C-alpha positions in Angstrom: -7.5 22.7 -0.8 -9.5 24.3 -3.6 -7.1 27.2 -3.8 -4.1 24.9 -3.9 -5.6 22.9 -6.7 -6.4 26.1 -8.7 -2.8 27.3 -8.3 -1.1 23.9 -9.0 -3.5 22.9 -11.8 -4.2 26.2 -13.6 -4.8 24.1 -16.8 -7.7 22.2 -15.3 -11.4 23.1 -15.8 -13.6 24.1 -12.9 -15.3 20.7 -13.2 -12.0 18.9 -12.9 -10.9 21.0 -10.0 -14.1 20.2 -8.1 -13.6 16.5 -8.9 -10.0 16.7 -7.6 -11.1 18.4 -4.4 -13.8 15.8 -3.8 -11.4 12.9 -4.4 -8.7 14.4 -2.1 -11.1 14.7 0.8 -12.7 11.3 0.0 -9.3 9.8 0.5 -9.1 11.6 3.9 -12.5 10.6 5.0 -12.1 6.9 4.0 -8.6 6.5 5.5 -7.6 5.2 8.9 -6.8 7.7 11.6 -8.1 11.0 12.8 -9.8 13.1 10.1 -9.0 16.8 9.9 -10.8 19.2 7.5 -10.5 22.9 7.3 -13.7 25.0 7.9 -15.4 25.5 4.6 -13.6 22.7 2.7 -17.1 21.1 2.3 -18.1 23.9 0.0 -14.9 24.8 -1.8 -13.9 27.7 0.5 -11.4 30.0 -1.0 -9.0 32.5 0.5 -8.6 34.1 -2.9 -5.4 32.1 -3.5 -3.5 33.8 -0.6 -0.9 31.3 0.6 -0.6 32.6 4.2 -3.6 34.5 5.4 -3.0 34.7 9.2 -2.5 38.5 9.1 -4.9 39.3 6.3 -8.3 41.0 6.7 -11.7 39.4 7.0 -12.3 39.8 3.3 -9.8 37.0 2.8 -10.4 34.9 6.0 -14.1 35.0 6.5 -16.3 32.1 5.6 -18.7 33.1 2.8 -21.8 31.0 3.6 -23.2 31.8 0.1 -20.6 29.3 -1.2 -22.5 26.5 0.6 -25.5 27.3 -1.6 -23.5 27.8 -4.7 -21.7 24.5 -4.2 -24.5 22.4 -2.7 -23.6 19.2 -4.6 -20.1 19.4 -3.1 -21.6 20.0 0.3 -23.9 17.0 -0.1 -21.0 14.8 -1.3 -19.0 15.6 1.9 -22.1 15.1 4.0 -22.5 11.6 2.5 -18.8 10.8 3.0 -19.2 11.8 6.7 -22.2 9.5 7.0 -20.2 6.7 5.4 -17.4 7.2 7.9 -19.8 7.4 10.9 -21.7 4.3 9.8 -18.7 2.1 9.1 -16.2 1.6 11.9 -13.9 -0.4 9.6 -12.7 2.9 8.1 -11.7 4.1 11.6 -9.9 1.3 13.3 -8.4 2.2 16.6 -5.0 0.5 16.5 -2.3 -0.4 14.1 -2.6 -4.2 14.7 -6.2 -4.1 13.5 -5.2 -2.2 10.4 -2.3 -4.6 9.6 -4.6 -7.6 10.2 -7.6 -6.3 8.2 -6.5 -4.0 5.5 -4.8 -5.2 2.3 -3.7 -3.0 -0.5 -4.4 -4.3 -4.0 -2.0 -3.9 -7.0 -1.9 -0.2 -7.8 -1.3 1.4 -11.2 -0.6 5.0 -12.2 -3.2 7.2 -10.6 -5.1 4.3 -9.0 -4.9 3.1 -5.4 -7.2 0.3 -4.1 -7.5 -1.7 -1.0 -9.8 -4.1 0.8 -10.8 -4.0 4.5 -11.8 -7.5 5.6 -13.2 -9.6 8.5 -16.0 -7.2 9.7 -13.1 -5.0 10.8 -13.7 -3.0 14.0 -17.1 -4.8 14.2 -18.4 -3.3 11.0 -21.7 -4.6 9.5 -19.9 -5.0 6.1 -17.7 -8.1 6.0 -15.4 -6.8 3.2 -15.1 -3.2 1.9 -13.4 -2.4 -1.4 -12.1 1.1 -1.9 -10.7 2.4 -5.2 -9.4 5.8 -5.8 -9.0 6.8 -9.5 -7.1 10.0 -10.0 -6.9 9.5 -13.8 -8.8 11.8 -16.2 -10.2 8.7 -17.8 -12.3 5.9 -16.3 -10.6 2.7 -15.3 -11.8 -0.9 -15.3 -11.3 -2.9 -12.1 -11.6 -6.7 -12.1 -13.7 -8.0 -9.2 -13.4 -11.3 -7.4 -16.8 -12.4 -6.2 -20.0 -10.4 -5.9 -20.0 -7.0 -4.3 -22.7 -4.4 -3.5 -22.0 -0.8 -4.8 -22.0 1.8 -2.0 -20.3 4.8 -3.7 -19.4 5.5 -7.3 -18.6 9.1 -8.3 -21.2 11.3 -6.7 -23.8 8.5 -6.1 -24.1 6.9 -2.7 -26.2 3.8 -1.8 -25.1 2.8 1.7 -28.0 0.3 2.0 -28.9 -2.3 -0.7 -26.4 -1.2 -3.3 -26.5 -2.5 -6.8 -24.8 -5.9 -7.2 -21.4 -5.9 -9.0 -19.8 -8.9 -10.7 -16.7 -9.5 -12.7 -15.7 -5.9 -13.5 -16.6 -2.4 -12.5 -15.7 0.9 -14.2 -14.6 3.6 -11.9 -15.3 7.1 -13.3 -12.4 9.6 -13.8 -11.1 11.5 -10.8 -13.4 9.7 -8.3 -13.8 7.0 -5.7 -15.6 3.7 -5.6 -16.7 1.9 -2.5 -18.2 -1.6 -2.6 -19.0 -4.1 0.1 -19.8 -7.7 0.8 -22.1 -8.5 3.8 
């Protein structure tokens, strides 16, 4: 993923590339269905921009474990995403009927997708879960109905006793927000 982003967005800063990588896999880890991540994605593994490495040497294909130390904040972000997914069965419903009955997409705009999972879906402890993906390079303002608790904003996770949100919330650039109602 990180190599693909570097090639396709050569104009982007390292900081923006890291944010894009985290957002891409945040989408994967908060989506319904089976999650698949390549080994090393959690610390920005690179294959030195080689498109097809199946027959290339270990110098390209090996996992450089030093990257885990160099990109510890990214590793921690992924670790928190996995904890969110494991703790909340609503993001891993087991059949399409449950998804249709409990997941509602909100009005989307350029670079923004948002949805609500409702009804303690899949026996989740959270009654409603709001997820907003902001792929824009600028923050966006989202209008809230009711009071929500903040679980994830940017790199910050509060899966228990999140800060209350009312009326509006600002979602940082190239990031995800998750809020819930008990």
